[in-house]
C-alpha positions in Angstrom: 108.1 203.6 54.0 109.8 204.4 57.7 113.0 206.9 57.4 115.6 207.6 60.0 114.8 211.3 61.1 118.0 212.3 62.2 118.9 211.9 58.5 121.6 214.3 58.3 121.9 214.4 54.5 118.2 215.3 54.1 119.2 218.4 56.9 122.1 219.2 54.6 119.9 219.4 51.8 117.1 221.3 53.4 119.6 224.2 54.5 121.3 224.0 51.0 117.5 225.3 49.7 116.7 227.5 52.5 120.0 229.1 52.8 119.8 230.1 48.8 116.2 231.3 48.9 116.0 234.9 47.8 120.4 234.8 47.7 121.1 236.3 44.5 123.3 233.5 44.5 126.0 236.1 46.1 129.4 234.7 46.6 128.2 234.8 50.8 125.3 231.5 50.1 128.8 229.2 49.5 130.8 230.5 53.0 127.0 230.2 54.6 127.1 226.1 53.2 130.6 225.3 53.6 129.8 222.7 56.2 126.5 221.2 53.9 129.0 221.2 51.1 131.7 219.2 52.6 129.2 216.5 53.5 127.0 216.3 50.5 130.0 216.3 48.6 131.8 213.2 50.2 128.4 211.5 49.6 127.8 212.3 46.2 131.4 211.7 45.3 131.3 214.9 43.6 133.3 218.4 43.7 131.5 221.0 45.9 129.8 222.9 42.6 128.6 219.6 41.2 127.3 219.5 44.7 125.8 222.6 45.1 123.9 222.3 41.7 122.6 218.6 42.7 121.5 219.7 46.1 119.6 222.5 45.1 117.5 220.9 42.1 116.9 218.2 44.6 115.6 220.2 47.4 113.5 221.8 44.3 112.4 218.8 43.0 110.5 218.3 46.6 108.4 220.9 45.5 107.8 220.3 42.2 108.3 217.3 39.7 110.9 219.3 37.7 112.9 222.1 37.8 113.6 224.3 34.8 116.0 227.9 35.1 113.0 230.2 35.3 112.0 227.8 38.4 115.8 228.3 39.8 116.1 231.7 38.6 112.2 232.5 40.9 114.2 230.9 43.9 117.4 232.8 43.8 115.5 236.1 42.7 119.1 236.2 40.6 119.6 237.5 36.8 118.9 235.0 34.8 121.8 235.3 32.6 123.6 233.8 36.1 122.4 231.0 36.2 124.1 229.8 32.6 127.3 230.3 34.2 126.4 227.1 35.7 125.2 225.3 32.1 128.2 222.9 32.2 127.6 221.6 35.9 124.1 220.9 34.8 125.9 219.5 31.5 128.5 217.2 33.5 125.5 215.9 36.3 123.5 214.8 33.2 126.3 213.0 31.5 126.8 211.4 35.0 123.0 209.9 34.9 123.3 212.1 38.0 120.0 214.4 36.5 117.8 213.5 34.5 116.5 216.2 31.5 113.5 217.1 29.5 113.4 219.6 26.6 111.0 222.4 28.3 108.2 223.2 25.6 106.5 226.0 27.4 105.9 229.4 25.8 108.3 231.4 27.5 110.8 228.9 26.2 113.6 231.2 24.2 116.7 229.2 24.2 117.7 225.7 22.5 119.2 224.6 26.1 116.6 225.0 28.1 115.2 221.9 29.9 113.2 220.5 32.8 115.6 218.6 35.1 115.0 215.7 37.8 117.8 214.4 40.0 117.8 210.5 39.5 115.6 208.3 41.3 117.9 206.1 42.6 119.8 209.2 44.4 116.4 210.2 45.9 115.8 207.2 47.6 119.3 206.0 48.9 119.1 209.7 50.5 115.5 209.3 52.1 116.9 205.6 53.5 120.0 207.2 54.5 121.7 204.5 52.6 124.9 204.7 50.8 125.2 206.4 47.3 124.2 203.9 44.9 125.9 202.8 41.6 124.8 204.9 38.8 126.7 203.1 36.2 125.2 201.7 32.8 125.0 198.3 32.3 128.2 196.8 30.5 127.6 196.4 26.6 129.2 192.8 25.5 128.4 193.0 21.8 128.2 194.8 19.0 124.5 194.4 18.4 124.1 196.0 22.1 125.7 199.0 21.0 124.5 199.6 17.7 121.1 199.1 19.6 121.8 201.6 22.4 123.6 204.6 20.4 120.3 204.3 17.7 117.9 204.6 20.5 119.6 207.9 21.7 117.3 209.3 18.6 114.4 208.2 20.5 114.8 210.8 23.2 115.3 213.2 20.8 112.2 212.8 18.7 110.4 212.6 22.1 112.2 216.2 23.0 113.6 214.8 26.1 117.0 215.7 24.7 118.4 217.9 21.8 120.9 217.0 19.2 124.0 218.1 20.8 123.2 215.8 23.7 122.7 213.3 21.2 125.9 213.5 19.1 127.8 213.7 22.7 126.5 210.3 24.1 126.9 208.8 21.2 130.3 209.9 20.7 130.8 209.0 24.2 129.6 205.0 23.4 131.7 204.9 20.8 135.0 206.3 22.3 134.4 204.2 25.1 133.8 200.8 23.0 136.8 201.3 20.5 137.8 197.3 21.3 135.1 196.3 18.9 137.0 196.3 15.4 134.2 197.4 13.7 133.9 200.3 15.8 137.7 201.2 15.4 137.5 200.3 11.9 134.3 203.1 11.6 136.5 205.9 13.8 139.1 205.8 11.3 137.2 206.5 8.4 134.4 208.7 9.7 135.5 211.8 11.6 132.5 214.4 12.1 130.0 213.2 14.9 127.0 214.0 13.3 127.6 211.7 10.1 129.2 208.6 13.0 125.6 208.5 14.4 123.6 208.6 10.8 125.9 205.8 10.2 125.4 203.7 12.7 121.6 204.6 12.7 121.5 203.6 9.0 123.3 200.3 10.1 120.1 199.9 12.9 117.5 200.1 10.3 118.9 197.8 7.9 119.7 194.7 10.6 116.2 195.5 11.4 114.7 194.7 7.5 114.9 198.3 6.2 117.0 198.2 3.0 117.3 201.6 2.6 116.1 204.3 5.6 114.5 207.5 4.3 116.7 210.4 4.9 114.2 213.1 5.2 112.4 211.1 8.4 115.6 210.4 10.0 116.8 214.2 9.6 113.9 215.1 11.7 114.0 212.8 13.6 117.8 213.1 15.1 118.0 217.5 14.2 116.0 219.4 16.4 117.0 223.0 14.1 116.1 223.0 10.5 119.3 224.9 9.9 121.2 221.5 10.9 118.9 219.3 8.9 119.4 221.3 5.9 123.1 221.2 6.3 123.3 217.7 6.8 120.9 216.9 3.9 122.8 219.1 1.6 126.1 217.3 2.5 124.6 213.7 2.2 123.4 214.9 -1.3 126.3 216.4 -2.7 128.8 213.7 -1.4 130.4 216.4 1.2 130.8 213.6 4.1 133.1 210.4 4.7 130.4 208.3 4.4 129.7 208.8 1.0 133.3 209.0 0.1 134.4 206.1 1.7 131.8 204.0 0.0 130.1 202.9 3.4 126.7 204.4 2.6 125.3 204.7 -1.1 122.0 207.1 -1.8 119.2 205.8 -3.3 118.1 208.5 -5.3 114.0 209.2 -6.1 112.2 211.5 -8.6 111.3 214.2 -5.7 114.4 215.1 -3.3 112.3 214.5 -0.2 112.1 210.8 -1.2 115.8 209.9 -1.4 117.1 207.2 0.8 120.4 205.9 2.3 121.4 202.4 1.9 124.7 200.4 3.7 127.2 199.7 0.7 128.8 195.7 -0.2 132.1 197.4 2.1 129.7 198.1 5.2 128.0 194.2 4.8 131.4 193.0 4.6 132.7 194.6 7.8 130.1 193.8 9.4 130.5 189.8 8.2 133.6 190.5 9.8 132.2 191.2 12.9 129.8 188.2 13.0 126.6 190.0 11.6 125.1 188.7 8.7 122.1 190.8 6.9 118.8 189.1 6.7 118.9 189.8 2.6 121.2 187.5 2.1 118.2 184.7 1.9 116.7 186.4 -0.5 120.1 186.9 -2.8 119.9 183.0 -2.8 116.6 182.8 -4.0 117.6 184.3 -7.3 120.7 182.2 -7.8 120.8 179.1 -10.0 124.3 177.0 -9.6 125.4 175.5 -12.5 125.8 172.2 -11.2 121.9 172.4 -10.0 120.8 173.1 -13.8 119.5 169.5 -15.8 121.7 168.5 -19.3 118.9 169.2 -22.4 120.7 168.9 -26.0 119.9 171.6 -28.0 119.5 171.7 -31.8 119.6 174.9 -33.3 118.8 176.4 -37.2 122.7 177.1 -39.1 122.8 180.8 -38.3 121.9 180.1 -34.4 124.6 177.1 -34.3 127.3 179.6 -35.5 126.7 182.4 -32.4 125.9 179.6 -30.0 128.9 177.7 -31.0 130.9 181.2 -30.1 129.1 181.9 -27.1 130.1 178.7 -25.6 133.8 179.2 -26.6 134.1 182.5 -24.9 132.2 181.1 -21.8 135.2 179.0 -21.6 136.9 179.8 -18.2 140.5 180.0 -20.0 139.0 181.6 -23.7 137.3 184.3 -21.0 140.3 185.5 -19.0 142.2 185.4 -22.1 139.6 187.9 -23.9 139.3 190.3 -20.7 143.1 190.6 -21.0 143.4 191.5 -24.1 140.2 194.0 -24.3 141.5 195.6 -21.0 144.7 196.4 -22.9 143.4 197.8 -25.6 141.1 200.1 -23.5 138.1 197.8 -24.9 135.3 197.3 -23.0 135.3 194.1 -21.2 132.0 192.7 -20.5 129.8 190.8 -22.1 126.6 191.6 -23.0 124.3 189.3 -24.9 120.4 190.0 -26.6 118.2 186.5 -27.2 115.5 187.0 -29.4 113.0 185.6 -31.3 109.8 184.1 -31.3 108.6 182.5 -28.1 109.7 178.5 -27.2 112.7 178.7 -29.7 115.2 177.6 -26.9 116.3 181.3 -25.8 116.0 180.5 -22.2 117.4 177.2 -22.3 120.4 177.9 -24.4 121.4 180.8 -21.4 120.9 177.5 -18.7 122.8 175.3 -21.1 125.5 177.9 -21.7 125.8 178.9 -17.5 126.4 174.3 -17.2 128.9 173.7 -20.1 130.7 176.6 -18.8 130.6 176.1 -15.1 129.0 179.1 -14.2 126.3 180.3 -11.7 123.2 182.6 -13.0 122.2 185.2 -11.0 118.1 185.6 -12.5 116.6 188.5 -12.1 112.4 188.4 -11.8 111.8 191.4 -14.2 108.3 191.7 -12.5 109.7 192.6 -9.3 111.4 195.7 -10.7 108.3 197.2 -11.6 107.0 197.7 -7.8 103.9 199.8 -7.5 105.7 202.1 -5.1 107.1 205.1 -7.0 110.9 205.5 -6.8 111.1 201.9 -5.3 112.2 200.1 -8.5 114.9 202.5 -9.3 116.4 201.2 -6.5 115.6 197.6 -6.8 117.6 197.6 -10.2 120.3 199.4 -9.1 120.6 197.2 -6.0 120.3 194.6 -8.7 123.9 195.2 -10.3 125.6 195.9 -6.6 124.1 192.3 -5.6 125.3 190.8 -8.7 129.0 192.4 -8.7 129.0 191.4 -4.8 128.4 187.6 -6.3 131.4 187.9 -8.9 133.7 188.7 -6.1 132.7 185.8 -4.2 132.8 183.4 -7.5 135.8 181.4 -8.4 134.7 182.1 -11.9 132.2 185.0 -13.5 128.5 184.3 -13.1 126.1 185.6 -15.7 123.2 187.9 -14.7 120.4 187.0 -16.3 117.4 188.9 -17.3 114.8 186.5 -18.8 111.5 187.8 -20.6 113.2 191.6 -20.8 110.8 193.3 -22.8 109.3 195.0 -19.9 112.3 196.8 -19.3 114.2 197.4 -22.6 111.1 198.2 -24.2 110.6 201.7 -26.3 110.7 205.0 -23.4 107.2 206.4 -22.9 106.2 210.2 -23.6 107.1 211.5 -20.1 103.9 213.7 -19.8 101.7 210.0 -20.1 101.9 209.1 -16.6 104.0 208.9 -13.4 103.9 204.9 -14.5 105.8 205.7 -17.6 108.1 208.0 -15.6 109.0 205.1 -13.3 110.2 202.8 -16.4 112.0 205.6 -18.2 114.2 205.9 -14.9 114.2 202.2 -14.7 115.8 202.2 -18.3 118.1 204.9 -18.3 119.6 203.1 -14.9 120.1 200.1 -16.6 121.6 201.7 -19.9 123.8 203.6 -17.4 124.6 200.1 -15.7 125.1 198.7 -19.1 127.8 201.0 -20.0 130.2 200.2 -17.9 129.1 196.6 -17.1 131.9 194.2 -16.2 130.7 190.6 -16.5 128.5 188.8 -18.2 124.9 189.6 -18.9 122.1 188.1 -20.8 118.8 188.9 -21.2 116.1 187.7 -23.6 112.9 189.2 -25.1 110.3 187.7 -27.6 109.3 191.6 -28.8 113.1 192.7 -30.9 110.8 195.5 -32.9 109.7 196.6 -29.2 113.2 197.5 -28.3 114.8 201.2 -27.3 117.2 202.0 -30.1 119.5 203.1 -27.1 119.9 199.5 -26.3 121.0 198.3 -29.7 125.1 199.3 -28.9 124.5 198.3 -25.3 124.2 194.3 -26.3 127.8 193.3 -27.8 126.3 189.9 -28.8 122.5 190.1 -30.8 121.4 186.5 -31.3 117.9 185.7 -33.3 116.2 182.7 -32.7 114.0 181.4 -36.0 111.3 178.5 -35.4 113.2 175.6 -37.0 113.3 175.0 -40.6 111.7 171.6 -41.6 115.0 169.8 -41.5 115.5 170.8 -38.0 112.4 170.2 -37.2 112.5 166.5 -38.3 115.6 166.2 -36.4 113.9 168.0 -33.1 110.6 165.1 -33.4 113.7 162.4 -33.7 115.5 163.6 -30.4 112.1 163.9 -28.3 110.2 161.0 -29.8 113.3 158.5 -30.5 110.5 155.6 -31.3 109.1 157.3 -34.7 110.5 156.5 -37.8 112.1 159.2 -40.0 109.4 159.3 -42.2 106.7 159.9 -38.9 109.2 162.8 -37.8 108.9 164.1 -41.5 105.2 164.3 -41.6 104.5 165.8 -38.3 107.4 168.6 -39.2 105.8 168.9 -42.4 102.1 169.5 -41.0 102.9 171.3 -38.1 104.7 174.4 -37.9 105.9 174.3 -33.7 108.1 175.5 -31.7 111.1 173.5 -29.6 108.5 174.3 -26.8 105.6 172.9 -28.4 106.9 169.8 -29.5 107.9 169.2 -25.9 104.5 169.6 -25.0 103.4 167.1 -27.3 106.2 164.8 -25.6 104.9 165.4 -22.1 101.3 165.1 -23.3 102.8 161.2 -24.7 104.0 160.4 -21.3 101.0 161.0 -19.3 99.1 159.2 -21.8 101.5 156.5 -21.0 101.1 156.7 -17.2 97.3 156.6 -17.3 96.6 154.1 -20.1 99.7 151.8 -19.3 99.7 151.6 -23.2 102.5 153.1 -25.4 101.1 156.1 -27.4 100.3 155.3 -31.0 101.4 157.6 -34.1 97.3 158.9 -34.5 97.5 159.9 -31.0 100.6 161.9 -31.2 98.5 163.4 -34.2 95.8 164.3 -32.0 98.3 165.3 -29.4 99.6 168.1 -32.1 95.8 168.9 -33.4 95.2 169.8 -30.0 97.7 172.0 -29.2 96.9 174.6 -31.8 94.2 177.2 -30.9 92.4 176.6 -34.7 92.4 173.7 -37.0 94.2 175.7 -39.8 91.0 176.5 -41.3 90.0 179.6 -42.1 87.8 180.7 -39.4 85.1 183.8 -40.4 84.1 186.1 -37.7 80.8 187.9 -37.6 77.4 186.9 -38.7 76.7 184.8 -41.5 73.4 184.1 -43.6 71.5 180.6 -43.2 
């Protein structure tokens, strides 16, 4: 690469290097360099003092790749403390992008603010080529996501120890203050005053946008904090809610059994703020997968035993919108809990789940259905987070719905059974923690909650008062079985239905299995099913033929 041998910039920088060598940085240095600093100040568009430091570092960069405070002290042969008078100059040049710096990890290092410096490569190249001073302006940030990424990326430099926490927070504040035209940033700035917590907020948001439902607080603090004392202080302020993030309901803590496992996640308020700025979270799809809309629930006629019918009719009337609103108003006026919590229990196949579906269809209420197995995560501590998130998601859905939806825990045996001995295993501790959260949520619940279980005898006593309605489903009596057979197989005579009802002690679900077999038979054979064939289907539905089966060895 050809350069101009009569380059005045290089000559002036060379003079700065020569004059400052062993100068002890006395006042005479600046008098001797007056002409050089005037020329270089015009080129750099900087003050003489900033120009002096920049030129000095550039001169030393020719000799060594990076320069630290010890190198400067050695070159100047001055008192080390004298260099610290120029710290603000170094910070200003770094902020303007004229200097880059990396943390000095030397064993001689004693000060957190000791770094190795290098002049921006664009400046060096322009001086060598004797060209105009280059444009060092950062690229323009045009959207909120780009700003989030830019701020988050500051943590990567901090984690690589290329910068310190003070610089990270300062640079983050600069980006935030220069982008107040984004409504989200303006709203955030009005709610969060502490610079550290502003950064934490954006850090957690960026993690969430990249698919992390929660952010490990311990790992995050290690990333952004260079001093253990600061890390402990910020962590304590987070867990004790002494910060604007928690107080303003922007971030919520997801507690774990161990303090170091505590996680952070954004709240519905933050989700709404992001949505107003056109940013939608990936988790919305997952929430929709759990949603069963009332209009998509097919009609099915249900028949009940007399006792069940009374409570089913009461629930049906209560869930009608006008009665539901009247009930809410009356209970709240008397300071009574306004949530409707219902437990449907009994033997399998008696219509518990279908009853919930039909009640939802009749009242026009969507169902937020929960797969209980998904709350029993194999990862310790994750289950508690999931169960709590279910309720926050339900309340979010309720706010968006014209009528209050139903939160439905189907086959909830695994989550409402008797609590285990806490000393038995970590699994037992996790299940107990899930139950404690569920009990707490039901205690303050506002909405409509249904749960079904086949094992009522295994129900934990603490749940009894949490359910306002407890409806037991029995197997149908003989009269009801006759009606059910006639409903499912209307071509049968009354006497044939009576024979089936008396001979087979089936639940409604088992009768539906017989109906399905009849339909399949007619498709395959192309013939209507006979009563004898129906009897055969019923016999095959049983695991035994109702005869006593001996177990063990018998003599011939």
